[in-house]
MIPATI-669266 format. One line per field, with one value per residue: residue number from 1; y, z, x of N, C-alpha, C in turn; residue in one letter. Coordinates in steps of 0.2 Angstrom, whole numbers, plus 5000, padded with zeros to 4 digits. Example, Ala and Ser with C-alpha at 12.3 -4.5 7.8 and 13.67 -1.06 7.14 Angstrom:
2
pos = 1_2
nyy = 4972_4989
nzz = 5039_5035
nxx = 5066_5064
cayy = 4978_4995
cazz = 5039_5036
caxx = 5062_5068
cyy = 4984_5000
czz = 5039_5039
cxx = 5066_5064
code = a_s
end
This chain:
102
pos = 1_2_3_4_5_6_7_8_9_10_11_12_13_14_15_16_17_18_19_20_21_22_23_24_25_26_27_28_29_30_31_32_33_34_35_36_37_38_39_40_41_42_43_44_45_46_47_48_49_50_51_52_53_54_55_56_57_58_59_60_61_62_63_64_65_66_67_68_69_70_71_72_73_74_75_76_77_78_79_80_81_82_83_84_85_86_87_88_89_90_91_92_93_94_95_96_97_98_99_100_101_102
nyy = 4328_4345_4352_4366_4373_4370_4376_4389_4391_4390_4402_4412_4410_4415_4427_4423_4412_4417_4426_4417_4409_4419_4422_4409_4408_4419_4414_4403_4409_4416_4406_4401_4402_4417_4423_4436_4453_4467_4477_4471_4460_4468_4475_4464_4459_4470_4471_4459_4461_4471_4466_4456_4463_4469_4458_4454_4465_4463_4451_4455_4463_4453_4448_4453_4458_4447_4434_4421_4405_4394_4379_4369_4378_4383_4394_4411_4423_4439_4456_4461_4453_4456_4470_4469_4461_4470_4480_4473_4470_4483_4488_4479_4482_4495_4493_4485_4495_4505_4498_4493_4495_4488
nzz = 4981_4985_4999_5011_5012_5000_4991_4995_4991_4977_4974_4978_4968_4957_4949_4941_4935_4927_4919_4912_4906_4897_4889_4882_4876_4867_4859_4853_4846_4837_4828_4823_4809_4800_4810_4822_4820_4822_4830_4836_4843_4852_4859_4866_4873_4882_4889_4895_4903_4911_4918_4925_4933_4941_4947_4954_4963_4971_4977_4984_4993_5002_5008_5020_5024_5026_5024_5012_5008_4995_4985_4990_4995_4983_4978_4983_4991_4994_5000_4993_4982_4976_4973_4962_4953_4949_4944_4933_4925_4922_4915_4904_4898_4894_4885_4875_4871_4866_4855_4846_4833_4826
nxx = 4703_4705_4713_4710_4722_4729_4720_4722_4735_4733_4725_4734_4743_4737_4739_4750_4746_4735_4742_4750_4741_4735_4745_4747_4735_4736_4746_4740_4729_4736_4740_4729_4719_4720_4727_4732_4732_4744_4739_4728_4734_4742_4732_4726_4736_4739_4727_4727_4738_4734_4723_4730_4738_4728_4723_4734_4735_4724_4727_4738_4732_4727_4738_4742_4754_4763_4774_4773_4777_4777_4774_4783_4794_4799_4793_4790_4780_4779_4781_4792_4793_4781_4783_4792_4785_4775_4783_4789_4777_4773_4784_4783_4771_4773_4783_4776_4767_4775_4781_4771_4769_4778
cayy = 4334_4350_4355_4373_4376_4370_4381_4396_4392_4392_4409_4416_4410_4417_4432_4420_4407_4421_4429_4411_4407_4424_4421_4403_4410_4423_4410_4399_4414_4418_4401_4399_4406_4422_4426_4442_4459_4470_4481_4466_4457_4472_4476_4458_4459_4476_4470_4454_4464_4475_4461_4452_4468_4470_4452_4455_4470_4459_4446_4459_4465_4448_4445_4456_4459_4441_4430_4415_4400_4389_4374_4367_4382_4386_4401_4415_4429_4444_4463_4462_4450_4461_4476_4467_4459_4476_4483_4469_4471_4490_4488_4475_4486_4501_4490_4484_4501_4508_4494_4489_4496_4484
cazz = 4984_4988_5006_5011_5011_4993_4988_4996_4986_4970_4974_4978_4962_4952_4944_4937_4931_4923_4914_4908_4901_4892_4884_4878_4871_4861_4854_4850_4842_4832_4824_4820_4803_4798_4815_4825_4818_4827_4835_4840_4848_4857_4863_4870_4878_4887_4893_4900_4908_4916_4922_4929_4938_4946_4952_4959_4968_4975_4981_4989_4999_5006_5011_5026_5025_5028_5019_5010_5004_4991_4981_4994_4995_4977_4976_4989_4989_5000_4998_4988_4975_4974_4969_4956_4948_4947_4939_4926_4922_4919_4909_4898_4895_4891_4879_4870_4869_4861_4849_4843_4825_4823
caxx = 4700_4710_4712_4710_4729_4731_4716_4725_4741_4731_4723_4740_4747_4732_4742_4755_4742_4732_4747_4753_4735_4734_4751_4746_4729_4739_4750_4735_4725_4741_4741_4722_4716_4725_4731_4730_4736_4748_4735_4724_4738_4744_4727_4724_4742_4738_4721_4729_4743_4730_4719_4735_4740_4722_4723_4740_4733_4719_4731_4743_4728_4726_4744_4743_4762_4766_4778_4771_4781_4773_4777_4789_4799_4802_4790_4789_4776_4780_4781_4798_4791_4775_4786_4796_4780_4772_4788_4789_4771_4773_4789_4781_4765_4776_4787_4771_4764_4780_4783_4765_4769_4783
cyy = 4339_4352_4362_4376_4376_4375_4388_4397_4393_4399_4413_4416_4412_4422_4428_4415_4411_4424_4423_4409_4412_4423_4415_4405_4414_4419_4405_4403_4416_4412_4399_4404_4411_4425_4433_4447_4462_4473_4476_4463_4461_4474_4470_4458_4464_4474_4464_4456_4468_4471_4457_4457_4469_4464_4452_4460_4467_4454_4449_4461_4460_4445_4447_4456_4453_4438_4423_4411_4395_4384_4371_4371_4385_4392_4405_4421_4433_4451_4464_4459_4454_4467_4474_4464_4465_4480_4480_4470_4478_4490_4484_4479_4492_4498_4488_4490_4505_4504_4491_4490_4491_4477
czz = 4987_4995_5006_5010_5004_4989_4989_4992_4979_4969_4974_4972_4956_4947_4939_4932_4926_4917_4909_4903_4896_4887_4879_4874_4866_4856_4850_4845_4836_4827_4820_4814_4801_4804_4818_4822_4824_4833_4839_4845_4854_4862_4868_4875_4883_4891_4898_4905_4914_4921_4927_4935_4943_4950_4957_4965_4973_4980_4986_4995_5004_5010_5018_5029_5028_5022_5018_5006_5001_4987_4984_4994_4989_4974_4982_4987_4995_4996_4992_4981_4972_4970_4963_4951_4945_4942_4933_4922_4919_4914_4903_4895_4891_4884_4873_4867_4864_4855_4845_4835_4822_4824
cxx = 4705_4708_4712_4717_4731_4727_4719_4731_4739_4729_4729_4744_4742_4735_4746_4751_4738_4736_4749_4747_4734_4739_4749_4740_4731_4742_4745_4731_4730_4742_4735_4721_4722_4729_4728_4735_4740_4744_4731_4728_4741_4738_4725_4730_4741_4733_4723_4734_4739_4726_4724_4737_4734_4722_4728_4739_4729_4723_4735_4738_4727_4732_4745_4750_4765_4770_4775_4776_4777_4777_4783_4795_4802_4798_4788_4785_4777_4780_4786_4796_4785_4778_4789_4791_4777_4776_4788_4783_4770_4778_4786_4775_4768_4780_4782_4768_4769_4781_4777_4765_4774_4781
code = x_x_x_x_x_x_x_x_x_x_x_x_x_x_x_x_x_x_x_x_x_x_x_x_x_x_x_x_x_x_x_x_x_x_x_x_x_x_x_x_x_x_x_x_x_x_x_x_x_x_x_x_x_x_x_x_x_x_x_x_x_x_x_x_x_x_x_x_x_x_x_x_x_x_x_x_x_x_x_x_x_x_x_x_x_x_x_x_x_x_x_x_x_x_x_x_x_x_x_x_x_x
end
């Protein structure tokens, strides 16, 4: 059974877990049947990035401008990491939108 601190760790890691799950589902759907076309894969990718950004915003609201160290010090969540995560999500979404024809 997980204690409340471990549950909080998983909630703080929710954006990363969601994005990794979406990526794995895209890989899985790409191998089943005829796979996904460029437009479908792009749409699923953009939706997963938007959902990840929304979850990240929700997690950031709960941070209360504190620094959290998770997984025995190997993962830090603070305002600086939030900024870079949002920047990478935005850059990834723009890259997908620009290159969906290829």
